[in-house]
N, C-alpha and C positions, 0 to 999 in steps of 0.2 A: 448561342448562354454556355456557365461556364457544365465544366463537366464534374462529374460528383467521386472521389476516388471514393467507395468504400473498402476498410476493415477484409479482410478473407477467413477473419473469425469469429468478429460479431455479427460483420454487415449491417453495421453503421456508419453514415460518411464518417470519411476519414478527419482528423482536428487539421485546418493548417496549425501555418507555424504559430498565430499567434497566439493562436487557439488553445496549443501546448502549452510556447510560452506560459499562459497568464493561468493555466493551468497548476491547480494543488493543494498538496497532500495532504491524503482524506483529516479529516480532523481522529487524529485515536486516539489521544489523549481522553478525551471522555469515556471513551465507553472501555481505555486499562483499566486509571482510575473507579469506575461502576465492576471489572474484571475483581480487580487486587476487591473493595467492597464487599463483591455476593464470596469471597473467597473466607472472610472476615465473617458473615451472616451469616454462611447453611452452615456450623456449628453453633454457632450461641441456639438460631431461629431455625431448623434443616429447611426441606426444603419445599419452603409450602408455597404457599403459589404469585410470591411476588421474587420470590430468586425466579422459582420458575420461569416467569412474565423477563425476567431480565437476561437471562442466558438463555432468550430464542434472541431476546431483542439484539446479545454477543454475536446469534447465531448469524441472527439475518446482516449486521452489518457489518463484518471479517469476511462473510459470504460474498457478497456480494460488494462492497465497497471498496475493501480492498483487494479483489480477485480484480475488477473493475480495471483500479487501479496502478497493479504493476500490469496489467496488457496491454494499456492503455501507457506504458513507461516503453514499452518489452517492439508490440507493434508500431508506434506514432514518436514518441517521444526522440526512444535510442538512433531506431534508423532515421530519425529528420540528424539529427549533432552528429553524426559516424557520413553522412551527408553530407552537412554543409561544414564543415573543420577546419578549412582551407586550409593553415600550411601543415607542413608533418609533427611540430612542437606539438599543437593544440587537437589536431587529431590525434599523437601517441596520450596524451593527458583524455577526450575525450572517451578514447578506450584500456584505461584504463581505470576511470571510474562508473563504466558501462559492468564494465567483467566484475563490479563489487560491485557494485551492485546486483546484478543480476546470482550473484552469492548470496548478498542476505535474502535476493527472495526465495531461493530454494532453500536456506535455510528457515523462514519464515511461512512457506508453505506446508512446509517437514511439523513444524512445533507445531500449529491452524491444526491441521488433521491431531494430533495428538490432543494440544486446549477438544476441541471442539466435542469429541467424543462425549471427554468430559464432561462436556457442555449439553449437548444432544443428550445425554440421559440424563442431568436436569432436567432442564425445561419434560423431559417424558418421564418426570415423578422415578426415573430409574436408577436403584443403588452404584454407586459410587462418589469419589471422594478427589474434592476441589481440593487439591493443597495449594495452597499462601504460595507460597518457594518455586510453583509450577507457575504460577500467576502473575509473582511477582519479574521472571522467568521470563512472561514472555510478552509484559510489558513491555519492559525492559528493550529485549529487541528492538519493538518495533515505535518503540522513545527513536532510541538509538538508527532506526534504517533515517526515520522522517527526516532527524536534527542531519544526518552526513545528506542528505535528500538539499535541507533550503542553509547547507554551510557548502553546497562541491555542485553540486548539480542541477542548483537555479540560475548562483552565478553565471558558471559554465552557458547554462542555457542561456542565461541576456547577451553577454557578447558575440554567441553565437548568429544565433534569431534574434538577435534585435540588429546587430550589424548587416544581415541580408533586409531583415523587414525596414531597415533607412535606407538602403541601397535602396529598397521596392516600390519605395515615399518618392 
């Protein structure tokens, strides 16, 4: 019987290298567009039922999906890549990329805490202002983060884990 490793923080089974490799960034484009539309909608229509539901859905998405995604990277993928990097040049590339992504994760968490308060106020129809400028800034942070993951993390992960998976077959 194969033992199942679990993440200490989530208690869920730890993903295999194949699973880690195939996981994609959460689909943030839709929520980013919705956030910007919401910032434009509220000045025209107020915090009506539709605005409150969108704000609630955005809170749910960013609270759950993105936090889980970052957690999986921090406790799964990053550790696996560091362990399996191989030569010193690849290890340096992995370390530099992980440092950059962790910095972005911290920035995203901080930005989300601020945005979440505004969206929560909207969801509960409490007085607040959702700045279009802040909505665009938040969406841009997430889009840039996903773009970096797709451009650098995914190919590097494929290179490292693909080689490991190929040797295991």
